[in-house]
PQR file with spaces between the fields and no chain letter, atoms N, CA, C, O and H, PARSE charges and radii, in Angstrom:
ATOM       1  N    MET     1     251.183  -27.837  -82.160 -0.4000 1.5000
ATOM       2  CA   MET     1     251.384  -28.351  -83.497 -0.0000 2.0000
ATOM       3  C    MET     1     250.040  -28.879  -84.014  0.5500 1.7000
ATOM       4  O    MET     1     249.360  -29.625  -83.310 -0.5500 1.4000
ATOM       5  N    PRO     2     249.658  -28.505  -85.213 -0.5600 1.5000
ATOM       6  CA   PRO     2     248.324  -28.885  -85.689  0.2800 2.0000
ATOM       7  C    PRO     2     248.155  -30.353  -86.096  0.5500 1.7000
ATOM       8  O    PRO     2     247.022  -30.822  -86.209 -0.5500 1.4000
ATOM       9  N    ILE     3     249.237  -31.083  -86.316 -0.4000 1.5000
ATOM      10  CA   ILE     3     249.120  -32.510  -86.636 -0.0000 2.0000
ATOM      11  C    ILE     3     249.311  -33.297  -85.344  0.5500 1.7000
ATOM      12  O    ILE     3     250.340  -33.177  -84.679 -0.5500 1.4000
ATOM      13  H    ILE     3     250.158  -30.702  -86.223  0.4000 1.0000
ATOM      14  N    LYS     4     248.326  -34.090  -85.001 -0.4000 1.5000
ATOM      15  CA   LYS     4     248.353  -34.892  -83.771 -0.0000 2.0000
ATOM      16  C    LYS     4     248.542  -36.364  -84.132  0.5500 1.7000
ATOM      17  O    LYS     4     247.998  -36.840  -85.129 -0.5500 1.4000
ATOM      18  H    LYS     4     247.490  -34.188  -85.541  0.4000 1.0000
ATOM      19  N    TYR     5     249.306  -37.073  -83.325 -0.4000 1.5000
ATOM      20  CA   TYR     5     249.620  -38.479  -83.579 -0.0000 2.0000
ATOM      21  C    TYR     5     249.040  -39.422  -82.535  0.5500 1.7000
ATOM      22  O    TYR     5     249.514  -40.549  -82.386 -0.5500 1.4000
ATOM      23  H    TYR     5     249.747  -36.687  -82.515  0.4000 1.0000
ATOM      24  N    ASP     6     248.025  -38.975  -81.815 -0.4000 1.5000
ATOM      25  CA   ASP     6     247.394  -39.830  -80.805 -0.0000 2.0000
ATOM      26  C    ASP     6     246.861  -41.127  -81.426  0.5500 1.7000
ATOM      27  O    ASP     6     246.930  -42.193  -80.815 -0.5500 1.4000
ATOM      28  H    ASP     6     247.640  -38.060  -81.936  0.4000 1.0000
ATOM      29  N    LYS     7     246.334  -41.018  -82.636 -0.4000 1.5000
ATOM      30  CA   LYS     7     245.789  -42.196  -83.317 -0.0000 2.0000
ATOM      31  C    LYS     7     246.888  -43.231  -83.588  0.5500 1.7000
ATOM      32  O    LYS     7     246.630  -44.434  -83.556 -0.5500 1.4000
ATOM      33  H    LYS     7     246.278  -40.151  -83.132  0.4000 1.0000
ATOM      34  N    LEU     8     248.109  -42.764  -83.852 -0.4000 1.5000
ATOM      35  CA   LEU     8     249.230  -43.671  -84.078 -0.0000 2.0000
ATOM      36  C    LEU     8     249.492  -44.509  -82.837  0.5500 1.7000
ATOM      37  O    LEU     8     249.647  -45.727  -82.927 -0.5500 1.4000
ATOM      38  H    LEU     8     248.319  -41.786  -83.878  0.4000 1.0000
ATOM      39  N    PHE     9     249.543  -43.862  -81.683 -0.4000 1.5000
ATOM      40  CA   PHE     9     249.823  -44.585  -80.448 -0.0000 2.0000
ATOM      41  C    PHE     9     248.706  -45.561  -80.092  0.5500 1.7000
ATOM      42  O    PHE     9     248.966  -46.643  -79.565 -0.5500 1.4000
ATOM      43  H    PHE     9     249.417  -42.872  -81.610  0.4000 1.0000
ATOM      44  N    GLU    10     247.475  -45.181  -80.380 -0.4000 1.5000
ATOM      45  CA   GLU    10     246.351  -46.099  -80.154 -0.0000 2.0000
ATOM      46  C    GLU    10     246.459  -47.322  -81.062  0.5500 1.7000
ATOM      47  O    GLU    10     246.248  -48.450  -80.618 -0.5500 1.4000
ATOM      48  H    GLU    10     247.264  -44.302  -80.808  0.4000 1.0000
ATOM      49  N    LEU    11     246.793  -47.092  -82.348 -0.4000 1.5000
ATOM      50  CA   LEU    11     246.904  -48.190  -83.299 -0.0000 2.0000
ATOM      51  C    LEU    11     248.081  -49.106  -82.952  0.5500 1.7000
ATOM      52  O    LEU    11     247.959  -50.328  -83.041 -0.5500 1.4000
ATOM      53  H    LEU    11     246.964  -46.175  -82.709  0.4000 1.0000
ATOM      54  N    LEU    12     249.203  -48.532  -82.564 -0.4000 1.5000
ATOM      55  CA   LEU    12     250.362  -49.343  -82.170 -0.0000 2.0000
ATOM      56  C    LEU    12     249.995  -50.254  -81.003  0.5500 1.7000
ATOM      57  O    LEU    12     250.316  -51.442  -81.012 -0.5500 1.4000
ATOM      58  H    LEU    12     249.301  -47.540  -82.492  0.4000 1.0000
ATOM      59  N    LYS    13     249.327  -49.696  -80.005 -0.4000 1.5000
ATOM      60  CA   LYS    13     248.921  -50.480  -78.843 -0.0000 2.0000
ATOM      61  C    LYS    13     247.949  -51.586  -79.256  0.5500 1.7000
ATOM      62  O    LYS    13     248.073  -52.730  -78.820 -0.5500 1.4000
ATOM      63  H    LYS    13     249.066  -48.730  -79.997  0.4000 1.0000
ATOM      64  N    GLU    14     246.991  -51.233  -80.091 -0.4000 1.5000
ATOM      65  CA   GLU    14     245.996  -52.197  -80.564 -0.0000 2.0000
ATOM      66  C    GLU    14     246.647  -53.366  -81.317  0.5500 1.7000
ATOM      67  O    GLU    14     246.191  -54.505  -81.228 -0.5500 1.4000
ATOM      68  H    GLU    14     246.890  -50.303  -80.445  0.4000 1.0000
ATOM      69  N    LYS    15     247.717  -53.063  -82.055 -0.4000 1.5000
ATOM      70  CA   LYS    15     248.387  -54.093  -82.856 -0.0000 2.0000
ATOM      71  C    LYS    15     249.527  -54.788  -82.107  0.5500 1.7000
ATOM      72  O    LYS    15     250.259  -55.585  -82.694 -0.5500 1.4000
ATOM      73  H    LYS    15     248.088  -52.137  -82.127  0.4000 1.0000
ATOM      74  N    GLY    16     249.680  -54.486  -80.812 -0.4000 1.5000
ATOM      75  CA   GLY    16     250.652  -55.188  -79.994 -0.0000 2.0000
ATOM      76  C    GLY    16     252.074  -54.663  -80.050  0.5500 1.7000
ATOM      77  O    GLY    16     253.012  -55.381  -79.702 -0.5500 1.4000
ATOM      78  H    GLY    16     249.085  -53.839  -80.336  0.4000 1.0000
ATOM      79  N    TRP    17     252.247  -53.423  -80.482 -0.4000 1.5000
ATOM      80  CA   TRP    17     253.574  -52.827  -80.540 -0.0000 2.0000
ATOM      81  C    TRP    17     253.835  -52.052  -79.255  0.5500 1.7000
ATOM      82  O    TRP    17     253.024  -51.219  -78.851 -0.5500 1.4000
ATOM      83  H    TRP    17     251.485  -52.840  -80.764  0.4000 1.0000
ATOM      84  N    ASN    18     254.970  -52.329  -78.612 -0.4000 1.5000
ATOM      85  CA   ASN    18     255.379  -51.540  -77.445 -0.0000 2.0000
ATOM      86  C    ASN    18     256.640  -50.763  -77.800  0.5500 1.7000
ATOM      87  O    ASN    18     257.187  -50.941  -78.889 -0.5500 1.4000
ATOM      88  H    ASN    18     255.629  -53.006  -78.940  0.4000 1.0000
ATOM      89  N    THR    19     257.103  -49.914  -76.907 -0.4000 1.5000
ATOM      90  CA   THR    19     258.263  -49.066  -77.175 -0.0000 2.0000
ATOM      91  C    THR    19     259.490  -49.886  -77.545  0.5500 1.7000
ATOM      92  O    THR    19     260.228  -49.515  -78.458 -0.5500 1.4000
ATOM      93  H    THR    19     256.659  -49.770  -76.023  0.4000 1.0000
ATOM      94  N    THR    20     259.715  -50.978  -76.861 -0.4000 1.5000
ATOM      95  CA   THR    20     260.872  -51.825  -77.142 -0.0000 2.0000
ATOM      96  C    THR    20     260.817  -52.366  -78.567  0.5500 1.7000
ATOM      97  O    THR    20     261.811  -52.315  -79.291 -0.5500 1.4000
ATOM      98  H    THR    20     259.115  -51.280  -76.119  0.4000 1.0000
ATOM      99  N    ARG    21     259.677  -52.876  -78.965 -0.4000 1.5000
ATOM     100  CA   ARG    21     259.542  -53.431  -80.318 -0.0000 2.0000
ATOM     101  C    ARG    21     259.675  -52.339  -81.374  0.5500 1.7000
ATOM     102  O    ARG    21     260.288  -52.564  -82.418 -0.5500 1.4000
ATOM     103  H    ARG    21     258.869  -52.917  -78.377  0.4000 1.0000
ATOM     104  N    ILE    22     259.112  -51.165  -81.121 -0.4000 1.5000
ATOM     105  CA   ILE    22     259.208  -50.050  -82.068 -0.0000 2.0000
ATOM     106  C    ILE    22     260.668  -49.703  -82.314  0.5500 1.7000
ATOM     107  O    ILE    22     261.083  -49.525  -83.460 -0.5500 1.4000
ATOM     108  H    ILE    22     258.614  -50.983  -80.273  0.4000 1.0000
ATOM     109  N    ARG    23     261.451  -49.606  -81.239 -0.4000 1.5000
ATOM     110  CA   ARG    23     262.876  -49.273  -81.371 -0.0000 2.0000
ATOM     111  C    ARG    23     263.650  -50.422  -81.996  0.5500 1.7000
ATOM     112  O    ARG    23     264.457  -50.204  -82.900 -0.5500 1.4000
ATOM     113  H    ARG    23     261.114  -49.750  -80.309  0.4000 1.0000
ATOM     114  N    LYS    24     263.414  -51.645  -81.527 -0.4000 1.5000
ATOM     115  CA   LYS    24     264.157  -52.814  -81.993 -0.0000 2.0000
ATOM     116  C    LYS    24     263.987  -53.027  -83.504  0.5500 1.7000
ATOM     117  O    LYS    24     264.951  -53.338  -84.203 -0.5500 1.4000
ATOM     118  H    LYS    24     262.759  -51.822  -80.793  0.4000 1.0000
ATOM     119  N    GLU    25     262.765  -52.860  -83.994 -0.4000 1.5000
ATOM     120  CA   GLU    25     262.498  -53.093  -85.414 -0.0000 2.0000
ATOM     121  C    GLU    25     262.694  -51.833  -86.264  0.5500 1.7000
ATOM     122  O    GLU    25     262.485  -51.855  -87.477 -0.5500 1.4000
ATOM     123  H    GLU    25     261.982  -52.608  -83.426  0.4000 1.0000
ATOM     124  N    GLY    26     263.094  -50.747  -85.621 -0.4000 1.5000
ATOM     125  CA   GLY    26     263.417  -49.520  -86.347 -0.0000 2.0000
ATOM     126  C    GLY    26     262.233  -48.841  -87.002  0.5500 1.7000
ATOM     127  O    GLY    26     262.396  -48.134  -87.997 -0.5500 1.4000
ATOM     128  H    GLY    26     263.264  -50.729  -84.636  0.4000 1.0000
ATOM     129  N    LEU    27     261.054  -49.043  -86.464 -0.4000 1.5000
ATOM     130  CA   LEU    27     259.862  -48.418  -87.036 -0.0000 2.0000
ATOM     131  C    LEU    27     259.920  -46.900  -86.882  0.5500 1.7000
ATOM     132  O    LEU    27     259.676  -46.161  -87.836 -0.5500 1.4000
ATOM     133  H    LEU    27     260.921  -49.617  -85.656  0.4000 1.0000
ATOM     134  N    ILE    28     260.240  -46.450  -85.690 -0.4000 1.5000
ATOM     135  CA   ILE    28     260.375  -45.021  -85.385 -0.0000 2.0000
ATOM     136  C    ILE    28     261.565  -44.883  -84.442  0.5500 1.7000
ATOM     137  O    ILE    28     261.690  -45.648  -83.486 -0.5500 1.4000
ATOM     138  H    ILE    28     260.439  -47.050  -84.916  0.4000 1.0000
ATOM     139  N    GLY    29     262.432  -43.921  -84.701 -0.4000 1.5000
ATOM     140  CA   GLY    29     263.579  -43.687  -83.827 -0.0000 2.0000
ATOM     141  C    GLY    29     263.148  -43.180  -82.463  0.5500 1.7000
ATOM     142  O    GLY    29     262.072  -42.599  -82.322 -0.5500 1.4000
ATOM     143  H    GLY    29     262.331  -43.299  -85.478  0.4000 1.0000
ATOM     144  N    GLN    30     263.983  -43.398  -81.464 -0.4000 1.5000
ATOM     145  CA   GLN    30     263.649  -43.005  -80.090 -0.0000 2.0000
ATOM     146  C    GLN    30     263.390  -41.509  -79.974  0.5500 1.7000
ATOM     147  O    GLN    30     262.428  -41.096  -79.326 -0.5500 1.4000
ATOM     148  H    GLN    30     264.857  -43.869  -81.579  0.4000 1.0000
ATOM     149  N    GLY    31     264.236  -40.698  -80.592 -0.4000 1.5000
ATOM     150  CA   GLY    31     264.049  -39.250  -80.520 -0.0000 2.0000
ATOM     151  C    GLY    31     262.745  -38.813  -81.158  0.5500 1.7000
ATOM     152  O    GLY    31     262.030  -37.972  -80.613 -0.5500 1.4000
ATOM     153  H    GLY    31     265.017  -41.033  -81.118  0.4000 1.0000
ATOM     154  N    THR    32     262.437  -39.378  -82.300 -0.4000 1.5000
ATOM     155  CA   THR    32     261.189  -39.062  -82.988 -0.0000 2.0000
ATOM     156  C    THR    32     259.998  -39.506  -82.162  0.5500 1.7000
ATOM     157  O    THR    32     259.011  -38.781  -82.045 -0.5500 1.4000
ATOM     158  H    THR    32     263.017  -40.061  -82.743  0.4000 1.0000
ATOM     159  N    LEU    33     260.089  -40.696  -81.591 -0.4000 1.5000
ATOM     160  CA   LEU    33     259.020  -41.230  -80.755 -0.0000 2.0000
ATOM     161  C    LEU    33     258.747  -40.308  -79.566  0.5500 1.7000
ATOM     162  O    LEU    33     257.594  -40.021  -79.246 -0.5500 1.4000
ATOM     163  H    LEU    33     260.891  -41.285  -81.686  0.4000 1.0000
ATOM     164  N    THR    34     259.806  -39.852  -78.922 -0.4000 1.5000
ATOM     165  CA   THR    34     259.674  -38.932  -77.792 -0.0000 2.0000
ATOM     166  C    THR    34     259.035  -37.619  -78.235  0.5500 1.7000
ATOM     167  O    THR    34     258.142  -37.103  -77.562 -0.5500 1.4000
ATOM     168  H    THR    34     260.743  -40.086  -79.182  0.4000 1.0000
ATOM     169  N    ASN    35     259.491  -37.079  -79.367 -0.4000 1.5000
ATOM     170  CA   ASN    35     258.927  -35.826  -79.867 -0.0000 2.0000
ATOM     171  C    ASN    35     257.449  -35.966  -80.223  0.5500 1.7000
ATOM     172  O    ASN    35     256.664  -35.051  -79.975 -0.5500 1.4000
ATOM     173  H    ASN    35     260.216  -37.499  -79.913  0.4000 1.0000
ATOM     174  N    LEU    36     257.066  -37.095  -80.797 -0.4000 1.5000
ATOM     175  CA   LEU    36     255.656  -37.323  -81.120 -0.0000 2.0000
ATOM     176  C    LEU    36     254.810  -37.356  -79.852  0.5500 1.7000
ATOM     177  O    LEU    36     253.731  -36.765  -79.796 -0.5500 1.4000
ATOM     178  H    LEU    36     257.704  -37.839  -80.999  0.4000 1.0000
ATOM     179  N    ARG    37     255.308  -38.047  -78.847 -0.4000 1.5000
ATOM     180  CA   ARG    37     254.568  -38.131  -77.575 -0.0000 2.0000
ATOM     181  C    ARG    37     254.417  -36.767  -76.918  0.5500 1.7000
ATOM     182  O    ARG    37     253.397  -36.469  -76.298 -0.5500 1.4000
ATOM     183  H    ARG    37     256.184  -38.527  -78.893  0.4000 1.0000
ATOM     184  N    ASN    38     255.458  -35.940  -77.065 -0.4000 1.5000
ATOM     185  CA   ASN    38     255.437  -34.612  -76.448 -0.0000 2.0000
ATOM     186  C    ASN    38     254.741  -33.570  -77.316  0.5500 1.7000
ATOM     187  O    ASN    38     254.543  -32.433  -76.887 -0.5500 1.4000
ATOM     188  H    ASN    38     256.287  -36.183  -77.568  0.4000 1.0000
ATOM     189  N    GLY    39     254.372  -33.952  -78.527 -0.4000 1.5000
ATOM     190  CA   GLY    39     253.716  -33.014  -79.435 -0.0000 2.0000
ATOM     191  C    GLY    39     254.639  -31.978  -80.012  0.5500 1.7000
ATOM     192  O    GLY    39     254.195  -30.907  -80.425 -0.5500 1.4000
ATOM     193  H    GLY    39     254.532  -34.876  -78.875  0.4000 1.0000
ATOM     194  N    THR    40     255.949  -32.289  -80.048 -0.4000 1.5000
ATOM     195  CA   THR    40     256.928  -31.320  -80.532 -0.0000 2.0000
ATOM     196  C    THR    40     257.574  -31.722  -81.848  0.5500 1.7000
ATOM     197  O    THR    40     258.465  -31.021  -82.325 -0.5500 1.4000
ATOM     198  H    THR    40     256.310  -33.159  -79.712  0.4000 1.0000
ATOM     199  N    GLY    41     257.157  -32.817  -82.442 -0.4000 1.5000
ATOM     200  CA   GLY    41     257.771  -33.265  -83.685 -0.0000 2.0000
ATOM     201  C    GLY    41     256.766  -33.914  -84.599  0.5500 1.7000
ATOM     202  O    GLY    41     255.595  -34.073  -84.257 -0.5500 1.4000
ATOM     203  H    GLY    41     256.432  -33.386  -82.054  0.4000 1.0000
ATOM     204  N    GLY    42     257.245  -34.285  -85.770 -0.4000 1.5000
ATOM     205  CA   GLY    42     256.380  -34.912  -86.760 -0.0000 2.0000
ATOM     206  C    GLY    42     257.112  -36.028  -87.479  0.5500 1.7000
ATOM     207  O    GLY    42     258.218  -36.412  -87.098 -0.5500 1.4000
ATOM     208  H    GLY    42     258.197  -34.156  -86.048  0.4000 1.0000
ATOM     209  N    LEU    43     256.487  -36.538  -88.516 -0.4000 1.5000
ATOM     210  CA   LEU    43     257.046  -37.631  -89.295 -0.0000 2.0000
ATOM     211  C    LEU    43     257.248  -37.189  -90.733  0.5500 1.7000
ATOM     212  O    LEU    43     256.443  -36.429  -91.271 -0.5500 1.4000
ATOM     213  H    LEU    43     255.589  -36.226  -88.825  0.4000 1.0000
ATOM     214  N    ASP    44     258.313  -37.659  -91.356 -0.4000 1.5000
ATOM     215  CA   ASP    44     258.493  -37.384  -92.777 -0.0000 2.0000
ATOM     216  C    ASP    44     257.703  -38.409  -93.592  0.5500 1.7000
ATOM     217  O    ASP    44     257.220  -39.404  -93.053 -0.5500 1.4000
ATOM     218  H    ASP    44     258.967  -38.277  -90.919  0.4000 1.0000
ATOM     219  N    HIS    45     257.580  -38.156  -94.880 -0.4000 1.5000
ATOM     220  CA   HIS    45     256.740  -39.021  -95.712 -0.0000 2.0000
ATOM     221  C    HIS    45     257.264  -40.448  -95.809  0.5500 1.7000
ATOM     222  O    HIS    45     256.471  -41.379  -95.953 -0.5500 1.4000
ATOM     223  H    HIS    45     257.973  -37.348  -95.318  0.4000 1.0000
ATOM     224  N    LYS    46     258.570  -40.643  -95.735 -0.4000 1.5000
ATOM     225  CA   LYS    46     259.124  -42.004  -95.784 -0.0000 2.0000
ATOM     226  C    LYS    46     258.743  -42.798  -94.534  0.5500 1.7000
ATOM     227  O    LYS    46     258.417  -43.982  -94.623 -0.5500 1.4000
ATOM     228  H    LYS    46     259.214  -39.887  -95.618  0.4000 1.0000
ATOM     229  N    THR    47     258.783  -42.155  -93.392 -0.4000 1.5000
ATOM     230  CA   THR    47     258.410  -42.822  -92.143 -0.0000 2.0000
ATOM     231  C    THR    47     256.924  -43.131  -92.123  0.5500 1.7000
ATOM     232  O    THR    47     256.513  -44.204  -91.681 -0.5500 1.4000
ATOM     233  H    THR    47     259.047  -41.193  -93.320  0.4000 1.0000
ATOM     234  N    ILE    48     256.115  -42.190  -92.600 -0.4000 1.5000
ATOM     235  CA   ILE    48     254.669  -42.427  -92.672 -0.0000 2.0000
ATOM     236  C    ILE    48     254.382  -43.631  -93.567  0.5500 1.7000
ATOM     237  O    ILE    48     253.564  -44.486  -93.226 -0.5500 1.4000
ATOM     238  H    ILE    48     256.448  -41.318  -92.959  0.4000 1.0000
ATOM     239  N    ALA    49     255.057  -43.691  -94.711 -0.4000 1.5000
ATOM     240  CA   ALA    49     254.852  -44.818  -95.630 -0.0000 2.0000
ATOM     241  C    ALA    49     255.263  -46.136  -94.982  0.5500 1.7000
ATOM     242  O    ALA    49     254.568  -47.141  -95.135 -0.5500 1.4000
ATOM     243  H    ALA    49     255.720  -42.997  -94.989  0.4000 1.0000
ATOM     244  N    ARG    50     256.386  -46.146  -94.260 -0.4000 1.5000
ATOM     245  CA   ARG    50     256.857  -47.369  -93.592 -0.0000 2.0000
ATOM     246  C    ARG    50     255.871  -47.814  -92.515  0.5500 1.7000
ATOM     247  O    ARG    50     255.557  -49.000  -92.408 -0.5500 1.4000
ATOM     248  H    ARG    50     256.950  -45.329  -94.136  0.4000 1.0000
ATOM     249  N    ILE    51     255.385  -46.868  -91.721 -0.4000 1.5000
ATOM     250  CA   ILE    51     254.415  -47.199  -90.673 -0.0000 2.0000
ATOM     251  C    ILE    51     253.143  -47.770  -91.291  0.5500 1.7000
ATOM     252  O    ILE    51     252.610  -48.773  -90.816 -0.5500 1.4000
ATOM     253  H    ILE    51     255.640  -45.905  -91.808  0.4000 1.0000
ATOM     254  N    CYS    52     252.658  -47.128  -92.353 -0.4000 1.5000
ATOM     255  CA   CYS    52     251.429  -47.601  -93.004 -0.0000 2.0000
ATOM     256  C    CYS    52     251.609  -48.997  -93.584  0.5500 1.7000
ATOM     257  O    CYS    52     250.690  -49.815  -93.532 -0.5500 1.4000
ATOM     258  H    CYS    52     253.091  -46.313  -92.740  0.4000 1.0000
ATOM     259  N    LYS    53     252.779  -49.272  -94.131 -0.4000 1.5000
ATOM     260  CA   LYS    53     253.048  -50.606  -94.681 -0.0000 2.0000
ATOM     261  C    LYS    53     253.059  -51.650  -93.575  0.5500 1.7000
ATOM     262  O    LYS    53     252.416  -52.693  -93.695 -0.5500 1.4000
ATOM     263  H    LYS    53     253.525  -48.608  -94.173  0.4000 1.0000
ATOM     264  N    VAL    54     253.786  -51.373  -92.500 -0.4000 1.5000
ATOM     265  CA   VAL    54     253.931  -52.331  -91.403 -0.0000 2.0000
ATOM     266  C    VAL    54     252.603  -52.557  -90.681  0.5500 1.7000
ATOM     267  O    VAL    54     252.275  -53.690  -90.326 -0.5500 1.4000
ATOM     268  H    VAL    54     254.308  -50.525  -92.402  0.4000 1.0000
ATOM     269  N    LEU    55     251.848  -51.497  -90.464 -0.4000 1.5000
ATOM     270  CA   LEU    55     250.597  -51.596  -89.709 -0.0000 2.0000
ATOM     271  C    LEU    55     249.383  -51.841  -90.606  0.5500 1.7000
ATOM     272  O    LEU    55     248.263  -52.000  -90.121 -0.5500 1.4000
ATOM     273  H    LEU    55     252.114  -50.578  -90.753  0.4000 1.0000
ATOM     274  N    ASN    56     249.622  -51.868  -91.930 -0.4000 1.5000
ATOM     275  CA   ASN    56     248.545  -52.083  -92.894 -0.0000 2.0000
ATOM     276  C    ASN    56     247.415  -51.071  -92.680  0.5500 1.7000
ATOM     277  O    ASN    56     246.266  -51.434  -92.428 -0.5500 1.4000
ATOM     278  H    ASN    56     250.532  -51.739  -92.324  0.4000 1.0000
ATOM     279  N    CYS    57     247.786  -49.785  -92.790 -0.4000 1.5000
ATOM     280  CA   CYS    57     246.825  -48.718  -92.547 -0.0000 2.0000
ATOM     281  C    CYS    57     247.046  -47.579  -93.526  0.5500 1.7000
ATOM     282  O    CYS    57     247.935  -47.647  -94.375 -0.5500 1.4000
ATOM     283  H    CYS    57     248.719  -49.491  -92.995  0.4000 1.0000
ATOM     284  N    GLN    58     246.248  -46.544  -93.411 -0.4000 1.5000
ATOM     285  CA   GLN    58     246.357  -45.335  -94.212 -0.0000 2.0000
ATOM     286  C    GLN    58     246.853  -44.192  -93.328  0.5500 1.7000
ATOM     287  O    GLN    58     246.694  -44.254  -92.109 -0.5500 1.4000
ATOM     288  H    GLN    58     245.525  -46.488  -92.721  0.4000 1.0000
ATOM     289  N    PRO    59     247.459  -43.136  -93.921 -0.5600 1.5000
ATOM     290  CA   PRO    59     247.951  -42.020  -93.107  0.2800 2.0000
ATOM     291  C    PRO    59     246.896  -41.435  -92.160  0.5500 1.7000
ATOM     292  O    PRO    59     247.223  -41.053  -91.037 -0.5500 1.4000
ATOM     293  N    GLY    60     245.658  -41.364  -92.594 -0.4000 1.5000
ATOM     294  CA   GLY    60     244.599  -40.838  -91.731 -0.0000 2.0000
ATOM     295  C    GLY    60     244.316  -41.705  -90.524  0.5500 1.7000
ATOM     296  O    GLY    60     243.661  -41.269  -89.577 -0.5500 1.4000
ATOM     297  H    GLY    60     245.392  -41.675  -93.507  0.4000 1.0000
ATOM     298  N    ASP    61     244.813  -42.947  -90.556 -0.4000 1.5000
ATOM     299  CA   ASP    61     244.643  -43.840  -89.411 -0.0000 2.0000
ATOM     300  C    ASP    61     245.655  -43.567  -88.307  0.5500 1.7000
ATOM     301  O    ASP    61     245.494  -44.042  -87.183 -0.5500 1.4000
ATOM     302  H    ASP    61     245.344  -43.302  -91.326  0.4000 1.0000
ATOM     303  N    ILE    62     246.718  -42.788  -88.629 -0.4000 1.5000
ATOM     304  CA   ILE    62     247.780  -42.556  -87.646 -0.0000 2.0000
ATOM     305  C    ILE    62     247.926  -41.101  -87.232  0.5500 1.7000
ATOM     306  O    ILE    62     248.613  -40.800  -86.256 -0.5500 1.4000
ATOM     307  H    ILE    62     246.849  -42.401  -89.542  0.4000 1.0000
ATOM     308  N    MET    63     247.289  -40.198  -87.962 -0.4000 1.5000
ATOM     309  CA   MET    63     247.422  -38.778  -87.613 -0.0000 2.0000
ATOM     310  C    MET    63     246.165  -38.026  -88.013  0.5500 1.7000
ATOM     311  O    MET    63     245.382  -38.469  -88.853 -0.5500 1.4000
ATOM     312  H    MET    63     246.731  -40.442  -88.755  0.4000 1.0000
ATOM     313  N    GLU    64     245.999  -36.857  -87.374 -0.4000 1.5000
ATOM     314  CA   GLU    64     244.868  -36.010  -87.709 -0.0000 2.0000
ATOM     315  C    GLU    64     245.246  -34.539  -87.524  0.5500 1.7000
ATOM     316  O    GLU    64     246.116  -34.196  -86.724 -0.5500 1.4000
ATOM     317  H    GLU    64     246.635  -36.497  -86.691  0.4000 1.0000
ATOM     318  N    TYR    65     244.585  -33.705  -88.267 -0.4000 1.5000
ATOM     319  CA   TYR    65     244.820  -32.260  -88.196 -0.0000 2.0000
ATOM     320  C    TYR    65     243.859  -31.649  -87.191  0.5500 1.7000
ATOM     321  O    TYR    65     242.659  -31.921  -87.212 -0.5500 1.4000
ATOM     322  H    TYR    65     243.879  -33.983  -88.918  0.4000 1.0000
ATOM     323  N    GLU    66     244.402  -30.826  -86.318 -0.4000 1.5000
ATOM     324  CA   GLU    66     243.607  -30.065  -85.361 -0.0000 2.0000
ATOM     325  C    GLU    66     244.131  -28.636  -85.351  0.5500 1.7000
ATOM     326  O    GLU    66     245.331  -28.413  -85.191 -0.5500 1.4000
ATOM     327  H    GLU    66     245.377  -30.605  -86.300  0.4000 1.0000
ATOM     328  N    GLU    67     243.238  -27.668  -85.522 -0.4000 1.5000
ATOM     329  CA   GLU    67     243.672  -26.279  -85.470 -0.0000 2.0000
ATOM     330  C    GLU    67     244.164  -25.934  -84.073  0.5500 1.7000
ATOM     331  O    GLU    67     243.651  -26.426  -83.067 -0.5500 1.4000
ATOM     332  H    GLU    67     242.263  -27.849  -85.652  0.4000 1.0000
ATOM     333  N    ASP    68     245.172  -25.077  -84.044 -0.4000 1.5000
ATOM     334  CA   ASP    68     245.708  -24.611  -82.750 -0.0000 2.0000
ATOM     335  C    ASP    68     244.723  -23.725  -82.052  0.5500 1.7000
ATOM     336  O    ASP    68     244.998  -23.241  -80.954 -0.5500 1.4000
ATOM     337  H    ASP    68     245.589  -24.678  -84.861  0.4000 1.0000
C-alpha cells in the first residue's frame, strides 16, 4: 500500500498514547489499528481529521506516500 502510517505510530508514542488509551478514547478502532500496523488498511478523512485535532498535528505528520 503506498500510504504508510509509521509516522502516526511514532507520534502516538511520542505523545504518550498506548494501545489501551487509543481504544478507550475511541481515537482509532481496534480493527483499523491492526490493519494500519499490518499495512493492509487506511484511514478515512474523518478519522484523519480527528487524529490531527487530538494530536495537534497535520496529515503529513501522520502519514506519507511511498511508491510500491
